[in-house]
N, C-alpha and C positions, 0 to 999 in steps of 0.2 A: 625623692630626688626632684628638685626644682630645676627645670631647664627652659631657657628661652632661646630662640633662634633669631638671628639677624642676618639678612642677606643684602649685598650691595654689589654694584658693578660699574665699570666704566670701560666700554668697548664699542667699536664701530664695525659696521658691516662692510662688505666689498673690499676687504683688505687682504694682503699677502702676509701670512705669518712668517716670522723669521725662522730660517732653517739653515744650519751650517752647510748643507749640501745644495742649497738653492742660491744662485747668484742672479742679481737683477739683470734684465736686458732692456734695451730701449723700448721694446714692445710693452713693457710693464708701465710705462709712463703715458697716461691717458689724457691728462688735462691739456688744454690749449696753451701753447707757450706765450709768455709775456714778452711781446716784441720790444717793449721799452726797457726791459731789464738788461743790465750789463752782464748777467751771468748766462751760461749756456744751458743750465739745467737746475731744477729744484726737486729735491727729494722730501716728500712729506712722510715722516715715519714717527712712531711714538710707542708709548707703553700703555697697555690696557690691563685692567685687573678685574677680578670678580672674587667675592669672598662670601663665606658664611661663618657665623660665629654662634657658639653655644655657651651659655653660662651653666656651670655645674659647681655648686657649693662655693660660690663667690669667685671662681676662677673662670676666665674667658678662654675658650679653645677656638682659635681662628683657623679656618681652612681657606687658603688663598691661592689663586692661580694668577700669575703675572706673565703676560706675553708681550712680544714686540711685533709691531705691524708696520708694513709699508702701505701707503694709501695711494693707489694708482690714479684715482680721480682728482687728486690734489697735487700730483707730481707731473712735471713737464720737462721737455727738452727742446732745444732748437736744432733740428736736423742739420742745418747748414754749418753749425759750429761744434756740434757734439762729436766726440771721438771716444776711443777706448780708455784713455787716461781720465777723461771726465766721468765716464761710466764707473770706473774704478773708484773715483773720488765720491761719487754718489752712493755706491755700495758701502763705502766706509761710514757715511752718515747713518745708514741703516744698521750697520754693525755696532756703531757707537751707541745707538739706542738700545741694542741688546745688552751691551755692557752695563748700562744703567738699569735695565730691567733686572739684571742679576744683582746689582747693588740694592735695589728695592726688595728683592726676594730675601736677601740677607738681613736687611733691616727689619722686615716683617717677622722673619723667623726668630730674631733676637729681641723682639719688643714684647713687653708685658702689657697687654691690653686691659683697659678697664671696661666697664659696661658701655662706654661711649665709643665703641669700636669704629663706627662709621666715620665720626669726626677724626679720630686718631689715624685711621687708614687714609683719609683724605689729606691730612697734614703730611704724612709720610710721602704720599704721591706728589703733592705740590712741591715739597722740598726737593725730591728727586727730579722733577721737571725743571725746576730752577737751575739745579746743578747741570742737568743735561743740556739745557739751552746755552749756558755759559760755556760748557765744554765744546759744543758744536760751533759756537761763534769763534772760539779760540782756534779750533781746527781750520775753519775757513780763513781766518786771518793769517795764521802761520803758513798755510799752504798757498795763500793768495788764490783761493778757489781752484786749486790744482795746478796753477801756473808755475809755482816753485817746485820743480820736479824733485830736487834733493829733499826738501821738507816733506813732500808728499810721500816719498819712499820711506822716510823716517816714521811718519804717522802710520803708513801701511804696516810696518813692522811692529810698531807699538800696539796697535789695535789687534793685530793677529796674535801677538803674544798674550795680550789681555784675555782674548777669547779662549785661547788654549789653556791658560793657567787657571781659569775658572770654568770648570766643566758642569756647572749647575744648570746650564741652559737646557 
């Protein structure tokens, strides 16, 4: 039996892993606020993965771990304008990242990898990131950064339902 192993990862230190039972608090936001920014807070969150692959008789077996993280050192808020509505808005950015991590898990699970696993994994990751960024932008635009309360409530419901309907997290 001929077997080769490939390992790769994309992950950062000092991050808070997404957990359905953990809600962000303002104390999680550690970066200095941008005084010139028109927004009250910024959430830095994203998807990280690591994988290993083994070839056996021409078939690639890929073992992959995909997680969502909040990055405190890159996230900030302005205490004078921040409130619970804005914190809820920022939590949803983190939750949206988790939805896209689940989307990536599903794509990896259903993908037939060749021996070029690292490049194929990177392509999947980059595609998910583009989709995630577009979705996050749309969320901010439709809610006007949490200022449109009715739209914010709609998004809260939509993301909550998305997280509940896909329990692969």
